[in-house]
N, C-alpha and C positions, 0 to 999 in steps of 0.2 A: 504494500500500500504506500509505503514511503517512497518507493521508486516511482510509482505512478504520479504522486504529488510533485516529486522533483522534476519529472518529465513535463508535466503540465506547467510548472513554474518556469522551467527553462524555455518551453515553447512560447509562453506568454511574454517572457522577457525579450526573446528574439522578435516576436511579432510587434511589440511596442517599439523596439529599437528600429525595426524596419519601417514602421509607420512614421516614426520621428524623422527618419532620413528622407522621406517623401514630402515633408513639410516645405511649403514655399517660403523661401527666405526673402529678405528685402532687397536683394541685388537687382539692378536694372535689367529689364527684359531686352534681349538682343535677338536679332534674327538667328536662325539655326546655323547659317553658314559663317557667322561672325563670332570671333572669340573675344572674351573680355580680356583686355590688356591694360592693367592698371599702370598709370604713369605715362601713357601715350597721349600726346597732344594732337587731337584730330584736326585742330585749326592749322597747325604747322604742316600737316600732311596735305590739307586742302590748298595751302599757300604754295607748296611745292608743286602740286598738280597744276595750279593755275600758271605758275612760271613755266612749267614744261609745255603747257598748251599755248602760251604766248610765243615761246621759242619755236614751237612747231608751226604756228601761224606765220611767223617771219620767214621760216624756211620754205613754207608752201608758197608764199608770195614771191620769193626769189625764184622758185621753180615754175612760176606762172600758174599755179593751181589756186585760183582765187576763190572758187566756191568752197574748196576744202579749208582754205585759210579762214573764211568767214565762220565755218563750223568750229575751227580751233579757237578763234577769238571768242565766240559765243560760249564755248565750254569753259574758257578761262573766266569769263564774266560770271558764269554760274558758280564756279568754284570760289571766286573772290566775294561774290555777293554784291558786286557793284561794278559800274562802268567807270573806270578811271581813265586818265589821259592816254596811257599806253594802249589800252584795249580799244578806246575810241579811235585812236590814230590807226591802229591795225585794221579795224573794221572799215575806216574811211579809205585807207590805202587799197584794201582788197576791192572795195566798191569802185574805186578809181580805175583799177586794173580791169574790172568787168565793164567799164564804160558807163557806169551808173553815176553820172556826174552830180545829179541833184542829191542823192543819198550820201555820196562821198563828201560833198560840200557841207552838208548839215553835220555829219559826224566829225569832220576835221575842224569845223568851227567850234563845236562843243569841246573838242580836245584842246584847242589853244586857249579856251576860256579857263581851263583847269590850271591851278598853280604849278602842277608838276609837268606842264607841257615842255617838250624838248625842242631844240632848234629844228630838228628834222620835221616836227609837226607843222611848224610855221612854213618851212620850205615846201612840204607837200601841199599845203593849202595854197601857197603861192603858185605852184605848178598847175594846180587845178584851175585857179582863177585865170592864169595865162591861157589855158586850154579853152576857157569860156570867153576869152577876149576881154577880160576885165583887167587890163594892164596896169592901170594906176593903183587899184587895190592890191594887185599881186606885188607891185613894187613895195608897198608898205610892209607886207608880210615877209618878203625877201630881206628887207632891211632889218626887220626885227630878228629874223633867223640868223642873219650875219652878225648882228650885235651880240646875240645870246651865245653864239659859238665862238666869239672873240676873233672872228675872221679866220679860224683854223680849218673850217670845213671847206674843202675845195669845190665840192658840188654846189654848195650854197653860194660860194663866191662866184662861180661860173654862171649860175642862174641869175644872180644879182647883176652881173656884168651884162648878160644878154638882155634882161628887161630894161636896164638903163639905156643900152644902145637902141633898143626898140622905141622907148619913149622919146629919146632925143631925135630920132629920125622919123617920128610918127607923122610929121607934116609932109615928109616926102614919100612915105609908103602909101601904096594903093590899098584899098580894102581887100582885094583879092589875095594879096600877098600875106595876109595874116596867118595863113596855114603853112608858112614856110618853116615852122619849128615843129619838132616832135618830142614826145616824152621818152626818155631813156632811163631805165632802172639801173641803179647802182647800189650795191650793198643790200642790207636787209629791207629797208622800206624807203630808201632815198630815191627820188626821181630827179633827173636833170633835164633841162631843155637844151636840145641840140638842133642846129639848122639842118634841114633835110638836104641830102646831097643832090 
């Protein structure tokens, strides 16, 4: 009889211990395929993902894959949770490459309004404005880009030189000759204006 009581007691103890192990703890619920990793900063991982997406977008622009570049910059914007000057500039440059001048102008104007705008952003907006025939406004952006780069960026200097020459000779130029310049890509997202051969 004592052994029967001991067996029942042991069985009850194991059953209670088993049920206690099944109790829901207060740990956060995660998807089944994700593992809990204490001490991992998910925001840092998102920042790294967005930086990689921006870099991929610049490489895709350099390769002429503008649609894919738009996707990469959109992915970066989602990772960062905001549209900053770098992403706006990348989106504008990709739209410029696709010939969507209206969208590109809007995005590049938003990029240069940001405090973190780079000289290349002003240069790209100037190139876009030159393409649209807005030479005087383009001149202002090229001057700003040249000043921000301290005159060290050769592409910006060449663009400024060309637009200055065009504005000085504007009285002698015929309207048909406004298309004698074309956009040439240099570097990640730099464009330069070159006379057509």
